[in-house]
C-alpha positions as CSV (number, residue, x, y, z in Angstrom):
1,X,99.2,59.7,88.2
2,X,102.5,61.6,89.2
3,X,101.2,64.8,87.6
4,X,97.9,64.5,89.3
5,X,99.4,64.1,92.7
6,X,102.1,67.0,92.2
7,X,99.5,69.4,91.0
8,X,97.2,68.6,94.0
9,X,99.9,69.9,96.2
10,X,100.8,72.9,94.2
11,X,99.1,76.3,94.8
12,X,98.9,77.7,91.4
13,X,99.0,81.3,92.2
14,X,101.4,81.2,95.3
15,X,104.4,82.1,93.0
16,X,102.6,85.3,91.9
17,X,101.9,86.2,95.4
18,X,105.7,86.0,96.5
19,X,106.7,87.9,93.2
20,X,104.4,90.8,93.8
21,X,105.2,90.8,97.5
22,X,108.9,91.1,96.8
23,X,108.4,93.9,94.3
24,X,106.3,95.8,97.1
25,X,109.1,95.1,99.5
26,X,111.9,96.5,97.3
27,X,109.6,99.4,96.5
28,X,109.1,100.3,100.1
29,X,112.8,100.3,100.6
30,X,113.5,102.4,97.7
31,X,111.1,105.0,99.3
32,X,113.3,105.0,102.5
33,X,116.5,105.4,100.6
34,X,114.8,108.2,98.7
35,X,114.2,110.0,102.0
36,X,110.5,110.4,101.6
37,X,109.5,108.3,104.5
38,X,110.2,108.3,108.4
39,X,112.9,109.0,109.7
40,X,113.4,111.7,107.2
41,X,109.7,112.6,107.1
42,X,107.1,112.5,109.8
43,X,105.2,109.3,110.6
44,X,101.9,111.2,109.2
45,X,103.4,112.0,106.1
46,X,102.3,110.5,102.6
47,X,105.5,108.9,102.0
48,X,105.6,107.2,105.3
49,X,101.9,106.1,105.1
50,X,102.6,104.7,101.5
51,X,105.9,103.0,102.7
52,X,104.1,101.5,105.6
53,X,101.2,99.9,103.7
54,X,103.6,98.9,100.8
55,X,105.3,96.8,103.7
56,X,102.3,95.6,105.6
57,X,99.9,94.7,102.8
58,X,102.1,94.6,99.8
59,X,105.0,92.7,101.3
60,X,103.9,90.8,104.5
61,X,100.1,90.3,103.7
62,X,100.8,88.9,100.1
63,X,103.6,86.9,101.4
64,X,101.7,85.3,104.4
65,X,98.6,84.6,102.0
66,X,100.8,83.1,99.3
67,X,102.3,80.9,101.8
68,X,99.2,79.9,103.5
69,X,97.6,78.9,100.0
70,X,100.4,76.5,99.9
71,X,100.7,75.2,103.2
72,X,97.2,75.1,104.8
73,X,96.5,71.8,102.6
74,X,99.6,70.4,104.0
75,X,98.5,71.4,107.5
76,X,94.9,69.9,107.3
77,X,95.4,67.2,104.4
78,X,92.6,69.1,102.6
79,X,92.6,71.1,99.5
80,X,91.8,74.8,99.2
81,X,88.2,75.7,98.3
82,X,89.0,77.3,95.0
83,X,92.3,78.0,93.2
84,X,90.5,80.6,91.3
85,X,89.6,82.5,94.6
86,X,93.2,82.8,95.2
87,X,93.8,84.8,92.0
88,X,90.7,87.0,92.7
89,X,92.3,87.6,96.2
90,X,95.6,88.6,94.5
91,X,94.2,91.1,92.2
92,X,91.8,92.5,94.8
93,X,94.7,93.1,97.3
94,X,97.1,94.5,95.0
95,X,94.6,96.7,93.3
96,X,93.3,97.8,96.6
97,X,96.8,98.6,97.8
98,X,97.3,100.9,94.8
99,X,94.1,102.7,95.6
100,X,95.0,103.2,99.2
101,X,98.4,104.5,98.1
102,X,96.5,107.2,95.8
103,X,94.3,107.9,98.6
104,X,97.1,108.6,101.3
105,X,98.9,110.9,98.6
106,X,95.4,112.7,98.0
107,X,94.5,113.0,101.6
108,X,97.8,114.5,102.8
109,X,98.4,116.5,99.6
110,X,95.0,118.1,99.5
111,X,93.9,116.3,96.3
112,X,90.2,115.6,96.6
113,X,90.0,113.5,93.7
114,X,92.5,111.1,94.8
115,X,91.5,110.9,98.6
116,X,88.3,109.4,97.7
117,X,90.2,106.3,96.5
118,X,91.4,105.5,100.2
119,X,88.0,103.8,101.2
120,X,87.7,102.3,97.8
121,X,91.2,100.8,97.9
122,X,90.6,99.7,101.6
123,X,87.2,97.9,100.5
124,X,89.1,96.1,97.8
125,X,91.7,94.9,100.2
126,X,88.9,93.9,102.5
127,X,87.4,91.8,99.8
128,X,90.6,90.2,99.0
129,X,91.1,89.3,102.7
130,X,87.6,87.9,103.1
131,X,88.2,85.6,100.1
132,X,91.5,84.4,101.4
133,X,90.1,83.7,104.8
134,X,87.2,81.7,103.2
135,X,89.6,79.9,101.0
136,X,92.0,78.8,104.0
137,X,89.5,79.0,106.8
138,X,87.1,76.4,105.5
139,X,89.7,73.6,105.4
140,X,91.2,74.5,108.7
141,X,87.7,74.6,110.4
142,X,86.8,71.3,108.8
143,X,90.3,69.6,110.2
144,X,89.4,67.7,113.3
145,X,91.3,67.4,115.5
146,X,93.1,70.4,114.3
147,X,96.9,70.8,114.8
148,X,98.9,73.5,116.7
149,X,99.9,75.3,113.5
150,X,96.3,75.2,112.1
151,X,94.8,76.6,115.4
152,X,97.5,79.5,115.5
153,X,96.6,80.2,111.8
154,X,92.9,80.2,112.7
155,X,93.6,82.5,115.7
156,X,95.8,84.9,113.4
157,X,92.7,85.1,110.9
158,X,90.6,86.4,113.7
159,X,93.2,89.2,114.5
160,X,93.3,89.9,110.8
161,X,89.6,90.5,110.9
162,X,90.2,93.0,113.9
163,X,93.0,94.6,112.0
164,X,90.9,95.2,108.7
165,X,88.0,96.6,110.8
166,X,90.2,99.2,112.6
167,X,91.9,99.9,109.0
168,X,88.5,100.6,107.4
169,X,87.3,102.9,110.2
170,X,90.7,104.8,109.8
171,X,90.1,105.1,106.0
172,X,86.5,106.3,106.5
173,X,87.5,109.0,109.1
174,X,90.3,110.3,107.0
175,X,88.2,110.4,104.0
176,X,85.0,112.0,105.6
177,X,86.0,113.6,108.9
178,X,83.2,115.9,108.9
179,X,80.5,113.1,108.5
180,X,82.0,110.8,111.2
181,X,82.6,113.1,114.0
182,X,82.0,110.7,116.8
183,X,84.5,108.1,115.4
184,X,87.4,110.6,115.0
185,X,89.0,109.5,118.4
186,X,89.7,106.2,116.8
187,X,92.5,107.6,114.9
188,X,94.4,107.5,118.2
189,X,94.2,103.8,117.9
190,X,97.0,103.5,115.5
191,X,99.1,101.4,118.1
192,X,96.2,99.1,118.7
193,X,95.7,98.7,114.9
194,X,99.5,97.9,114.6
195,X,99.4,95.4,117.5
196,X,96.5,93.5,115.9
197,X,98.2,93.4,112.6
198,X,101.9,92.8,113.2
199,X,101.3,91.0,116.5
200,X,97.9,89.1,116.5
201,X,97.8,88.3,112.6
202,X,101.4,88.2,111.3
203,X,103.4,87.1,114.4
204,X,100.8,84.5,115.8
205,X,100.5,83.1,112.0
206,X,104.2,83.2,111.6
207,X,104.7,81.1,114.7
208,X,102.1,78.6,113.7
209,X,103.6,78.2,110.2
210,X,107.2,77.8,111.9
211,X,105.9,75.1,114.1
212,X,105.2,73.0,110.8
213,X,108.3,74.3,108.7
214,X,111.2,74.0,111.2
215,X,110.4,70.5,112.3
216,X,109.7,69.5,108.7
217,X,112.9,70.8,107.4
218,X,115.2,70.0,110.4
219,X,113.5,66.7,111.3
220,X,112.7,67.7,114.7
221,X,109.8,66.6,116.9
222,X,106.6,68.2,115.5
223,X,104.5,67.8,118.7
224,X,105.3,70.9,120.9
225,X,103.3,69.8,123.9
226,X,102.3,72.1,126.8
227,X,105.0,74.7,125.6
228,X,103.6,75.0,122.3
229,X,100.1,75.2,123.4
230,X,101.1,77.8,126.1
231,X,102.5,80.1,123.4
232,X,99.3,80.0,121.4
233,X,96.8,80.5,124.4
234,X,98.9,83.1,126.3
235,X,99.7,84.9,123.1
236,X,96.4,85.1,121.7
237,X,94.9,86.1,125.2
238,X,97.6,88.8,125.5
239,X,97.0,90.4,122.3
240,X,93.2,90.3,122.7
241,X,93.3,91.8,126.1
242,X,96.0,94.4,125.3
243,X,93.9,95.5,122.0
244,X,90.5,95.7,123.7
245,X,91.7,97.5,126.6
246,X,93.8,99.9,124.4
247,X,90.7,100.7,122.4
248,X,88.5,101.3,125.4
249,X,91.0,103.6,127.0
250,X,90.6,106.0,124.1
251,X,87.0,106.8,125.2
252,X,87.4,105.9,128.9
253,X,90.9,106.3,130.1
254,X,90.1,104.5,133.5
255,X,93.2,103.3,135.6
256,X,91.7,99.8,135.6
257,X,91.7,99.6,131.8
258,X,95.2,101.0,131.6
259,X,96.5,98.2,134.1
260,X,94.5,95.5,132.0
261,X,96.3,96.7,128.8
262,X,99.7,96.4,130.5
263,X,98.7,92.8,131.7
264,X,97.9,91.9,128.1
265,X,101.3,93.4,127.1
266,X,103.1,91.3,129.7
267,X,101.3,88.1,128.5
268,X,102.6,89.1,124.9
269,X,106.2,89.3,126.3
270,X,105.7,85.9,128.0
271,X,104.5,84.2,125.0
272,X,107.1,85.6,122.8
273,X,109.7,84.4,125.3
274,X,108.2,80.9,125.4
275,X,108.1,80.7,121.8
276,X,111.8,81.6,121.4
277,X,112.7,79.0,124.0
278,X,110.7,76.4,122.1
279,X,112.5,77.3,118.8
280,X,115.8,76.8,120.6
281,X,114.6,73.5,121.8
282,X,113.6,72.5,118.0
283,X,117.2,73.4,116.8
284,X,118.6,71.3,119.7
285,X,116.5,68.3,119.1
286,X,116.7,68.1,115.3
287,X,117.8,64.9,113.8
288,X,119.7,66.6,110.8
289,X,123.3,67.0,111.5
290,X,123.8,69.9,109.0
291,X,121.2,72.6,109.1
292,X,120.3,73.9,105.7
293,X,121.1,77.7,104.8
294,X,117.6,78.9,105.1
295,X,117.3,77.6,108.7
296,X,120.7,79.0,109.7
297,X,119.7,82.2,108.3
298,X,116.6,82.2,110.1
299,X,118.2,82.3,113.5
300,X,118.9,85.8,112.7
301,X,115.1,86.6,112.5
302,X,114.5,84.8,115.8
303,X,117.3,87.0,117.2
304,X,115.6,90.1,116.0
305,X,112.4,89.0,117.6
306,X,114.4,88.6,121.0
307,X,116.0,92.0,120.6
308,X,112.6,93.5,120.0
309,X,111.1,91.8,123.1
310,X,114.2,93.1,125.3
311,X,113.9,96.6,123.8
312,X,110.2,96.7,124.6
313,X,110.6,95.5,128.1
314,X,113.4,97.9,128.8
315,X,111.3,100.7,127.4
316,X,108.3,99.7,129.2
317,X,110.3,99.7,132.4
318,X,111.0,103.4,132.1
319,X,107.8,104.4,130.6
320,X,109.4,105.1,127.2
321,X,107.5,102.6,125.0
322,X,106.0,105.2,122.8
323,X,109.5,106.9,122.1
324,X,110.8,103.6,120.5
325,X,107.8,102.5,119.0
326,X,109.0,103.3,115.4
327,X,112.1,101.2,116.1
328,X,110.2,98.4,117.6
329,X,108.0,98.4,114.3
330,X,111.2,98.4,112.2
331,X,112.6,95.3,114.0
332,X,109.4,93.5,113.8
333,X,108.8,94.2,110.1
334,X,112.3,94.0,108.8
335,X,114.1,91.8,111.3
336,X,111.5,89.2,112.6
337,X,108.8,89.0,110.0
338,X,110.9,90.3,107.0
339,X,113.9,88.1,108.1
340,X,111.7,85.0,108.4
341,X,110.0,85.5,105.2
342,X,113.0,86.0,103.0
343,X,114.9,82.9,104.6
344,X,112.0,80.6,104.1
345,X,111.5,81.7,100.6
346,X,114.9,80.5,99.9
347,X,113.4,77.0,100.4
348,X,109.7,77.5,99.4
349,X,110.6,78.8,95.8
350,X,112.9,76.0,94.8
351,X,110.5,73.5,96.2
352,X,107.6,75.1,94.2
353,X,110.0,75.1,91.2
354,X,110.8,71.4,91.6
355,X,107.2,70.5,91.8
356,X,106.6,72.5,88.4
357,X,109.6,71.3,86.5
358,X,110.3,67.9,87.8
359,X,107.3,66.3,89.7
360,X,105.8,65.0,86.5
361,X,109.1,63.2,85.7
362,X,109.3,61.0,89.0
363,X,109.7,57.4,88.0
364,X,110.6,58.2,84.5
365,X,114.3,58.9,85.0
366,X,117.0,61.0,87.0
367,X,115.6,64.1,88.6
368,X,117.5,66.7,90.6
369,X,117.1,67.2,94.4
370,X,115.4,70.5,95.7
371,X,118.7,71.6,97.0
372,X,120.2,71.5,93.4
373,X,118.0,74.3,92.4
374,X,120.0,76.9,94.7
375,X,123.5,77.6,95.3
376,X,124.1,78.5,99.0
377,X,127.5,80.0,98.3
378,X,125.8,82.7,96.2
379,X,123.0,83.3,98.7
380,X,124.9,83.4,102.0
381,X,126.5,86.8,101.5
382,X,123.1,88.4,100.8
383,X,121.6,86.9,104.2
384,X,124.7,88.2,106.0
385,X,124.2,91.7,104.3
386,X,120.5,91.8,105.2
387,X,121.2,91.1,108.8
388,X,124.0,93.5,109.1
389,X,122.0,96.3,107.5
390,X,118.9,95.7,109.8
391,X,121.1,95.8,112.8
392,X,122.5,99.2,111.9
393,X,119.3,100.6,110.7
394,X,117.7,99.4,114.1
395,X,120.2,101.0,116.2
396,X,120.0,104.3,114.2
397,X,116.2,104.1,114.6
398,X,116.7,103.7,118.4
399,X,119.2,106.8,118.5
400,X,117.1,108.6,116.0
401,X,119.9,109.1,113.5
402,X,118.1,109.5,110.2
403,X,121.2,109.5,108.1
404,X,122.7,106.5,109.6
405,X,119.4,104.7,109.4
406,X,119.3,105.2,105.5
407,X,123.0,104.1,105.4
408,X,121.8,100.8,107.2
409,X,119.1,100.3,104.6
410,X,121.5,100.3,101.7
411,X,123.0,96.8,102.3
412,X,119.2,95.7,103.3
413,X,118.1,96.8,99.8
414,X,121.0,95.6,97.9
415,X,120.7,92.2,99.8
416,X,117.0,91.9,99.0
417,X,117.5,92.5,95.3
418,X,120.3,89.8,95.3
419,X,117.9,87.4,96.9
420,X,115.4,88.2,94.4
421,X,117.9,87.3,91.8
422,X,118.5,83.9,93.6
423,X,114.9,83.1,93.9
424,X,114.6,83.8,90.1
425,X,117.4,81.7,89.4
426,X,115.8,78.9,91.4
427,X,112.5,79.2,90.0
428,X,114.1,78.9,86.5
429,X,116.5,76.2,87.5
430,X,119.6,77.9,86.3
431,X,121.9,76.1,88.7
432,X,120.6,72.6,87.8
433,X,123.0,72.1,84.9
434,X,126.0,72.6,87.0
435,X,124.9,70.5,90.1
436,X,127.3,67.8,90.3
437,X,124.6,65.5,92.0
438,X,122.2,65.9,89.0
439,X,123.9,63.5,86.7
440,X,124.1,60.8,89.2
441,X,120.5,61.4,90.8
442,X,118.4,58.4,91.1
443,X,114.6,58.3,90.4
444,X,112.8,59.3,93.6
445,X,109.4,58.1,94.7
446,X,106.5,60.9,94.7
447,X,106.6,62.7,97.9
448,X,103.4,62.3,100.1
449,X,103.9,65.6,101.8
450,X,106.3,68.6,102.4
451,X,107.9,66.8,105.2
452,X,109.4,64.1,102.7
453,X,110.1,65.9,99.5
454,X,113.5,65.3,97.7
455,X,116.5,67.2,98.9
456,X,115.2,67.2,102.5
457,X,116.2,63.6,103.3
458,X,119.0,63.2,105.8
């Protein structure tokens, strides 16, 4: 019975999503260190396009989808529609990403044979995303009444659809510009594409998932009240208005549309500020006296989000937003989303490892705690190095110092590899034999949810 209950809570393919996501993350960083991407090369270069899609699709998309396959059943108390569909999604997204990379190299390098793989790769990624949306969307849609995290994930999926649509249009125009002359102006919507993906999809989804994880692991109140609902409604409306108005101005640059776009951007800023205030409230209202390392390190990710918000507001005030756009994207991808991802993996990976290795032994003898699968003293320096490197690189990006940017990325890459090693050790339970609490651990009852799993009790 224990094995059945544990298996029902484990997403079989989530660890594979995380492993491939980390490989892609390190690969993108290697391209930066090699000087074949921005800022050493232009934003339109093949290396930059490859790195961007390794980060956005290979790292963030696989990371978020893998996490959703594990946590949507927790949010909804309903199983996924299919575990097999998760594997098909993984193969389609990663295979499509490889096709897109080949297409970017072909399109910018004048290799006709490769450029044709861009729409094919984009189509595969789209198929994978549609499968994922169905797999998690159906349980979310059937959950009544839906929780705030569930509603925010559903909203994120809607922006994911918009992101994919724009991406397919880009790929089609780049692959066959002569066949689609009327769609050529859509290539100017790169900023709206990024806003839909990094903002409406990734950020709103990350906010929603954090509204479940932070209270769960810190024993803070989960009900966020009017403030949480405001973050969702104001943020979703802001992203929608800014994106739609931004697309409309490409063909009709009317003053009213530009003002509407700015209004949407202001709403995004307000929602982000409300969210950061709410996160602060969660940390202050927690019932755990000692915050675990992954939540302490996550403070850096929230700080980077605040810095990005302040930088965007300052740039908008002096009408220099376009000039610092690459720096903002870097802060969002590496500081906010990347930082939140690597910190939460430090908790999620050992939890999944615990389910696989020890879930079936509950009630049959001593089992270790989830916390026994990691060693904070080994991981802490990597989190510090990652945050320091992102800070250096962000300053260099704002000041447009390519060499300093690459110097800052050195500790980021080393720290990412170091954390990958810690995740690997946690997955293979390398620290369990040396944990002092294992020898005296008592049998634990089967946890009914992620909010009550071993190692997370005060």
